[in-house]
C-alpha positions in Angstrom: 0.0 0.0 0.0 1.4 3.4 -0.9 0.1 7.0 -0.9 -3.7 7.3 -1.3 -4.2 4.3 -3.7 -3.5 0.6 -3.8 0.0 -0.3 -5.0 0.3 -0.9 -8.7 3.0 -3.6 -8.2 0.7 -6.7 -8.6 -0.6 -5.3 -11.9 2.7 -4.8 -13.5 4.3 -7.3 -15.9 7.7 -8.8 -15.1 10.7 -6.6 -15.6 12.1 -7.2 -19.2 15.6 -6.1 -18.2 17.6 -9.3 -17.9 21.1 -10.1 -19.1 21.2 -11.0 -22.7 18.1 -8.9 -23.6 18.7 -7.2 -27.0 17.0 -4.0 -28.0 17.3 -1.0 -30.3 17.2 2.6 -29.3 16.8 5.8 -31.3 18.5 9.1 -30.6 16.2 11.7 -29.0 16.6 15.3 -28.1 14.9 15.9 -24.7 12.4 18.6 -24.0 13.5 21.6 -21.9 14.0 20.8 -18.2 11.0 21.1 -16.0 10.8 24.2 -13.8 9.5 24.3 -10.2 6.1 25.5 -11.4 5.8 22.6 -13.9 6.1 19.9 -11.3 3.4 17.2 -11.4 1.1 17.8 -8.5 -1.1 14.7 -8.8 -3.2 12.6 -11.2 -6.0 14.3 -13.0 -9.5 12.7 -12.7 -9.2 11.4 -16.2 -5.8 9.9 -15.6 -7.0 8.0 -12.5 -9.9 6.6 -14.5 -7.7 5.5 -17.3 -5.1 4.0 -14.9 -7.7 1.6 -13.4 -9.4 0.8 -16.6 -6.3 0.2 -18.7 -3.9 -1.1 -16.2 -0.4 0.4 -15.6 1.3 -0.9 -18.9 -1.4 0.4 -21.3 -1.7 3.6 -19.1 2.0 4.3 -20.0 1.1 3.8 -23.7 -1.8 6.1 -23.3 0.3 8.8 -21.7 3.7 8.6 -23.5 6.7 10.8 -22.6 6.8 14.4 -23.7 7.8 14.6 -27.4 11.1 16.4 -27.6 12.6 15.6 -31.0 13.5 12.2 -32.4 16.9 11.8 -34.1 18.0 9.5 -36.9 20.7 7.5 -35.1 19.7 3.9 -34.1 21.9 1.7 -31.8 21.6 -2.0 -31.0 22.2 -2.8 -27.4 22.5 -6.0 -25.3 22.3 -6.1 -21.5 25.5 -7.4 -19.8 25.2 -6.8 -16.1 22.4 -5.5 -13.9 23.4 -2.6 -11.7 20.0 -1.5 -10.2 17.1 -3.3 -11.7 14.1 -3.8 -9.5 10.4 -3.0 -9.1 9.6 -0.5 -7.9 12.5 1.8 -8.6 13.0 5.4 -9.8 15.3 4.3 -12.6 16.6 1.0 -14.1 20.4 0.9 -14.7 22.5 -1.8 -16.3 25.7 -2.1 -18.4 25.2 -2.8 -22.1 27.2 -4.1 -25.0 26.9 -1.6 -27.9 26.8 -3.5 -31.2 27.9 -0.6 -33.3 31.4 0.4 -34.7 33.5 2.5 -32.5 30.8 3.6 -30.0 31.3 4.8 -27.4 33.9 7.4 -28.2 35.7 6.8 -24.9 36.9 3.4 -23.8 35.2 1.3 -21.2 31.8 -0.1 -20.3 28.5 1.7 -21.1 25.7 2.2 -18.6 22.1 2.5 -19.7 19.9 4.5 -17.4 16.2 4.1 -18.1 13.4 6.4 -16.9 10.7 3.7 -17.0 7.4 4.9 -15.6 5.9 1.4 -15.4 8.3 0.4 -12.7 8.6 3.7 -10.9 8.4 3.7 -7.1 4.8 4.3 -6.3 5.2 5.0 -2.6 3.7 8.4 -3.5 1.4 7.1 -6.2 -0.9 10.0 -6.2 1.5 11.5 -8.8 1.6 10.2 -12.3 4.9 8.3 -12.9 4.8 9.3 -16.6 5.1 13.0 -15.8 7.6 12.3 -13.0 9.9 10.5 -15.4 9.5 13.3 -17.9 10.7 15.6 -15.2 13.7 13.4 -14.2 14.8 12.7 -17.8 14.6 16.4 -18.9 16.5 17.6 -15.8 19.3 15.0 -15.9 20.0 15.5 -19.5 20.1 19.2 -19.2 22.4 19.0 -16.1 24.9 16.9 -18.1 24.9 19.5 -20.8 25.4 22.4 -18.4 28.2 20.5 -16.6 29.8 19.1 -19.8 33.2 20.5 -18.9 33.3 18.0 -16.0 32.3 14.9 -18.0 35.0 12.3 -17.7 36.4 13.7 -14.5 33.9 14.8 -11.8 30.9 13.3 -13.5 30.6 10.4 -16.1 30.6 11.0 -19.8 27.1 11.1 -21.2 27.1 9.6 -24.6 23.6 10.6 -25.6 19.9 10.5 -24.9 17.6 7.9 -26.5 14.2 6.5 -26.8 13.0 2.9 -26.7 9.7 1.3 -27.6 8.7 -1.8 -25.7 5.8 -4.0 -26.8 3.1 -4.6 -24.3 2.3 -8.2 -23.5 -1.0 -9.4 -25.0 -1.5 -6.1 -26.8 -0.7 -4.6 -30.2 0.5 -1.4 -28.4 4.0 -0.3 -27.4 5.1 2.0 -24.5 7.9 4.4 -24.9 10.8 4.8 -22.4 13.5 7.4 -22.5 17.1 6.7 -21.5 20.6 7.9 -21.5 23.9 6.2 -22.1 26.7 6.9 -19.7 30.3 6.1 -18.9 30.6 3.2 -16.4 32.7 4.2 -13.4 34.2 1.1 -11.7 34.4 1.6 -8.0 32.1 1.8 -4.9 29.5 4.3 -3.8 30.1 6.0 -0.5 26.9 4.5 1.0 28.2 1.0 0.4 31.9 1.8 1.3 33.0 1.4 4.9 34.5 4.7 6.1 36.8 2.6 8.4 38.6 1.3 5.3 39.9 4.9 4.6 42.3 6.8 6.8 41.4 10.2 8.0 43.5 12.1 5.5 41.8 10.2 2.6 38.4 10.9 4.1 39.2 14.6 4.5 40.3 14.7 0.8 37.1 13.0 -0.2 35.0 15.5 1.7 37.0 18.4 0.3 36.4 17.2 -3.2 32.6 16.8 -2.6 32.4 20.4 -1.2 34.5 21.9 -4.0 32.4 20.3 -6.7 29.0 21.0 -5.1 30.0 24.6 -4.7 31.1 24.8 -8.3 27.7 23.3 -9.4 25.9 25.8 -7.2 27.9 28.6 -8.8 26.3 27.4 -12.1 22.9 27.9 -10.4 22.2 24.1 -10.0 21.1 22.8 -6.7 22.0 19.2 -6.0 18.9 18.2 -4.1 20.1 14.6 -3.7 23.7 15.1 -2.9 24.0 11.9 -1.0 26.7 9.2 -0.4 24.7 6.7 -2.6 25.2 9.0 -5.6 29.0 9.5 -5.2 31.4 6.9 -6.6 34.9 6.4 -5.2 36.7 5.1 -8.4 38.7 1.9 -8.1 42.4 2.7 -7.8 41.8 6.4 -7.1 39.8 6.6 -3.8 40.4 10.3 -3.2 38.6 11.1 -6.4 34.8 11.5 -6.3 32.4 11.1 -9.2 28.8 12.3 -8.9 26.4 10.0 -10.8 22.8 11.2 -10.4 21.2 14.5 -11.5 17.6 13.5 -11.9 16.5 15.6 -8.9 18.5 18.8 -9.5 16.9 22.2 -9.4 17.9 24.9 -11.8 18.2 28.7 -11.4 18.7 28.2 -7.6 15.0 27.5 -7.2 14.1 24.9 -4.6 10.8 23.2 -5.5 9.4 22.8 -2.0 10.2 26.2 -0.4 8.7 29.7 -0.7 11.1 32.5 -1.6 10.0 36.2 -1.7 11.4 36.6 -5.2 13.0 34.4 -7.9 16.5 35.8 -7.3 16.4 35.2 -3.5 19.4 32.9 -3.5 21.5 35.3 -5.6 22.0 33.3 -8.8 25.2 33.8 -10.7 27.2 34.7 -7.5 29.8 32.3 -6.0 28.8 31.3 -2.4 31.7 30.3 -0.2 31.6 26.8 1.4 32.3 28.7 4.7 28.6 29.7 4.6 26.8 26.8 2.8 28.8 24.0 4.4 29.2 25.5 7.8 27.0 22.8 9.3 28.2 19.2 9.0 25.9 17.3 6.6 24.1 14.4 8.4 24.3 12.2 5.3 28.1 12.2 5.5 28.5 12.2 9.3 29.9 8.7 9.5 32.8 9.8 7.2 33.7 12.7 9.5 35.5 12.1 12.8 37.2 15.5 13.1 36.2 19.0 14.3 34.2 20.2 11.3 34.3 24.0 11.5 38.0 24.5 12.1 38.8 22.1 9.3 36.4 23.7 6.9 37.8 27.2 7.7 41.3 26.0 7.1 40.4 24.4 3.8 38.4 27.3 2.4 39.8 30.4 4.1 40.8 31.6 0.6 37.1 32.0 -0.3 36.3 34.4 2.6 37.0 37.4 0.5 34.0 36.5 -1.7 31.5 36.9 1.2 29.7 40.2 0.8 27.2 41.7 3.2 24.4 40.8 0.8 25.6 37.2 0.6 26.0 36.9 4.4 22.4 38.3 4.9 21.0 35.5 2.7 23.2 32.6 3.6 23.9 33.3 7.3 27.1 33.2 9.4 30.3 31.6 8.3 32.0 28.6 9.7 33.9 30.6 12.4 30.6 32.0 13.9 29.2 30.5 17.0 25.5 31.0 16.3 24.6 27.8 14.4 24.6 24.1 15.1 27.3 21.7 14.0 25.1 19.5 12.0 22.0 19.8 9.9 
């Protein structure tokens, strides 16, 4: 049972994503990223009626993804290993073999990430999964574009965005699923990794990298609303390096989706904000990686940014790390 309605899980067909499954995708140009005011607020009455009359699979066919623009490139793929394939889940990810020439342009494995509404987590199933996946796909592809200079270093390469048609069992209809192809980063995510396996110096370097990149992304007016250990990979053989792998829930133009601000520019878009302000409290999600005094360390690492803090910035973002009027953790 989830949200206001019965779970859709018993009505869904089995997941088609198994090793050896072969399929063809076609290049696709995504629609512009959703803004805070475009967010899906709930099923319409007609959508609810269609959902229970058609069932979840044909509902997805009835309400396909936003159009965007189809391209001419077609690629044949075959699933190799499953990374995160389950029902329900916000996305389905697995490595694929690309049966086409010299693709990808960079060596290594390729990850397919699918925004499949049929198997979306319906814990909040008062929202249409079709529109939610439109939102995630449009935002993540746009984020990779804005952050293109960091592809291959701080984030994976994104090789392209695509569309896939999947036949519906016992029907002559197909449902459409959007996806992206990404560089595979061998390593372990920080949620799975044991902090005790890393000495303090290494953990401090990891946290410094996380803070530096998050601050750079924020400078580009992108808010990482899911900046969590599960979305940060520590690459094999280079544990001090961090790679961020999920941008489906970012917010653009420094506009949080669930908070009221008196005007659109309240968070001062376009201005660099020192970590001394935005990271002055120790983030709870990373607390098991941190066994040192947070504020003195933060001040020592980012003292060179203090000159960027203007009275206007301080008024919006509060005291810096050397102030005594805020808690040590969020």
